[in-house]
N, C-alpha and C positions, 0 to 999 in steps of 0.2 A: 903308345898305341892309340890310333885314331878312335873316335867314339861314334858309333852308328846310332841313329835315332830309331827307337823301337816303337812302332805303331801298327796296329792291326785295324783295318777298316772293313766294316760289314754294313752294307746298305747305306753307305755314306756317313756312318757314325764310327767314331773311334772305339775300339773294344779293348779291354785289358788283355794283354798277350798271355799265351800259355808259355810254360818254361821251355818246351822244345822249340818254340818259335824264337825265343830270345837266344837260345844256344846257337842256332844257325847264324844269327846276326853277330853274336860275340865271336864266333870262330873266324869270321871274315877278317878280323883285325889281329888274329893271332899269327905270329911268325910261322911261315910254312914249315920250318924244321921242327917246331914245337906242336904243330896242330894235331898230329896223330895222338901224341901222349895226352894232350889237353882234352881232346874229344873223348878218348877212352875213359879218362877219370871223371869227366863231367857226365858222361853217359851213365856211369855207375851211380853218381849222385842223383841224377834224375830218375833212375829206376827206384831209388830209395824213397824219394819224396813224391814221385808221381809225375811223369813227364807231361801229361796232358792238363794238369791243373793250372789255374791262373797264378801268375807270379805273386800277386798281392796277397794270396792266401798262405804264403810261407810264414811260419812262426818260429820264434827263437827256440822253444823247447826241442823241436825236431832237429834243428841244426845242431844243438848240443848232443842229441842222441847219435847223430851221424858221426860227430867228432869222437864220441866215446867208442863207437864200433870200430872206426878206422884205427884208433889208438890201441884197442884191445887186440886187433887182428894183425897189425903190421909191426915191423921193426921200426925203431925211432926215426932213422933217416928217411926211410921209405914213407912212413906215415906223415912226417912233417912235409915232405914234398907233395904228397897227395892232397893234404889239407890246404896247402898254399895255393894249389890250382883252384880249388873250390872257393877259397877266400877271395881270390881275385875276381871270380865270376860273381860272387855276392856283392863285391864292391861295385862292379859294373851295374848291377841291378839298382843299387842305391843311387849311383850317379845319374842313372837314367830317370830317376824318380818313380820307379816301378814298385818300390817298397818304401814304407814310411820311416822305418827304423833301420839302423845298420845291423845286419844279421851276421856280418863277417866276424864281429867281436865274440860271437858265441862258438866260433870254430877254433879250438885250440887243443894241442896235444895234452892228454892227461898223463900224469905220472903214475907209475906202478900199474901199467896197462892191463896185463893179463890177470894179476891178482885182484886189482881193483874192480875189474869186471865181474869176477866171481863173488867178491865181497858185496857188490851192489846187488847182484842177483839174490844172494843169501839174505841181505837186509830186506829186500822187497818181500821175500817169503814170510818174514816174521813181523814186519811192521804193519800197523793198521793204516790203510790208505783211504782217506775220505774223498768221496766223489759225489757230485750232484747226479741226479737221475739222468739228465741229458748227457753228462760226461760219461757215465757208465754205459749208456746205450751207444755212444759214439765209439768207445773202446771195443765193444762187442762187434760192431759193424766193421771196424778196422781189422779186427782179428779174423773175421770171415774173409775179408778181402785179401789179407796176406796169406791165408791158407790156400786160397785159390791161386794166388801168384806162385806160391811154393810148388803147387802141383804142376802148373804150366812150366816152371823152370826145370822140374825133374824130367819132364818130357823133352825140353830143349837139351838138357845134359845127355839124355839117352841118344838123341839124334846126333849131337856133336861128337859123342864118344864113339860112334860108329865109324868115324874117320880113324883109320889105324895109325896114321902119322900124327900122334898127339904132341910131338915135340914143339911145334909152333901152331897149335890148334887154338887160335884166338877166341873163336866162338865158345869152345869148351871152357876156357879159362874165365871168360866173361860171365858165362852162365853159372859157374861154380861160385864166383865172387858174389854175384847177385843173390844166389841161394843162401850164402852165409849171412848176408845183410838182412834178408827177409826172415831167416830163422832167428836172428838176434831180436828183431822186432816182435816176432811171435812169442819168444821166450819172455821178453819183458812185459808184454801185455798180459800174458797168462799169469805171470807172477803177481802183477798188479791186481788183476781181477780176483785172484784167490785171496788177496788180503784186503779187498775193498769193502768198505761200509758205505752204503748209499745214504746221503743226507738229503732228505726231502726239502725242496726249495720252499714248500708251503710252511715249513717250520720257522722260516724267517719272518717274524711278525713286523709289520710296519711300525716304526718308531722304537723298536727294541734295539738291543745291542747288536752290533754288526757281527755276523758269523758267516761260516761257509755257506754259500748259496744266497746271501743277502745281495739285493740290488741297491746300490748306493748312489746318491747324488752328492758330489763334493765340489767345492768352489775354491779356486786359487784366490787368496785374499788380495794379492797385489794387482791382479788383472781383472778379477771378477768373472773369469771364465769358469763355466760350470761343465762338469763331465758326469755322465751316468755310466756306471760300470757294475759288473757283478764280481763278487769275491769268490774265487774257486781254488781248488787244490792245484799245486804246481803242474800236475799232469794235464790239466785242462786249460791252462793259461793260453789265451789267444788275444793279444792286444788289438788286433784288427777287428775282432768281434766283441770288443769291450769287455773281455773277461780277463781280470788281472789276478795274478797268483797271490795267495795269502802269504807267500814267502818273499814277495817283492817288497821294495822299500815302502811304497804307498800302502800296499795290502797289509803288510805287517803292522804299519803304524795305526791304521784305522780299525783293525780287527779288535773287537771287544768294546769299541767306543760307541757313544750315543749321539743322536742328532743334536746339533748345537755345540758340540765340542770341536776344538781346533787341534790340529797336530802339525808338527814341524818335521819335514822329511828332507834328507839330503839326497838330491837327485843329480844327474849329470849336468843340469842347468844351475846347480847350486842349492842352497837351502831354501825350501819352499814351505809356505804355510797354507794349509788347507782347512776349510770349514766344512764340517759334515752337515749338509743341508737337510737331508732326510734319508730314510731307508724304506724300502718297499718289501 
């Protein structure tokens, strides 16, 4: 497939493109006989993540969420085919340099789809979820947004269902699919908020042991490169915003450590040694 160059220019300056803009360019190089199927599936994916948002804001956790939902709602062959379409699109974004990390690796079919989905929901109901104040506020905002989208989709379904010939009613099918995805998001956020304990970032004292909410400066000992990041719960992780999960290799390694200590972490680049410079 040929590769189109994605660039949005506003007032003479290159602007980061939105997902819906990259989809238009991506579809130009999809084989005509596959274009309808690919467009339908990617439109579902964009409804899930938000079609108008900038490509660079996509994060690994939400890609994993989408993978879980497709796995839970579809049969194995169908789910695999759907995820493969999205995976190719995510690969296109990486090749274009629109995302810094490969997001396609987070899109894989989960085993035990329906039962694992219910088990995950039950686990969220009983497990304590630690969130920073900012992360909690963000989840509340997202919940309000999804509830608004759910209401709009209910209206779309009502209009589409008015067509008596529902055998090939594509708008009705698409609206119901989107409604299911949005409801899955709502259920998960509601379960997380019910189990949430807010960790005040002010509790992280400068020079103290690293904990959730701590802002940390670490240095790669072999290159001298320094990075500032905040340690957050997995639900809040956003590498593009310098928020790393406490469950990630680096996050888990430095959690509980003090400034001046070194840790060795196995990363995709190999074994790396980091010096904890300071905590804020």
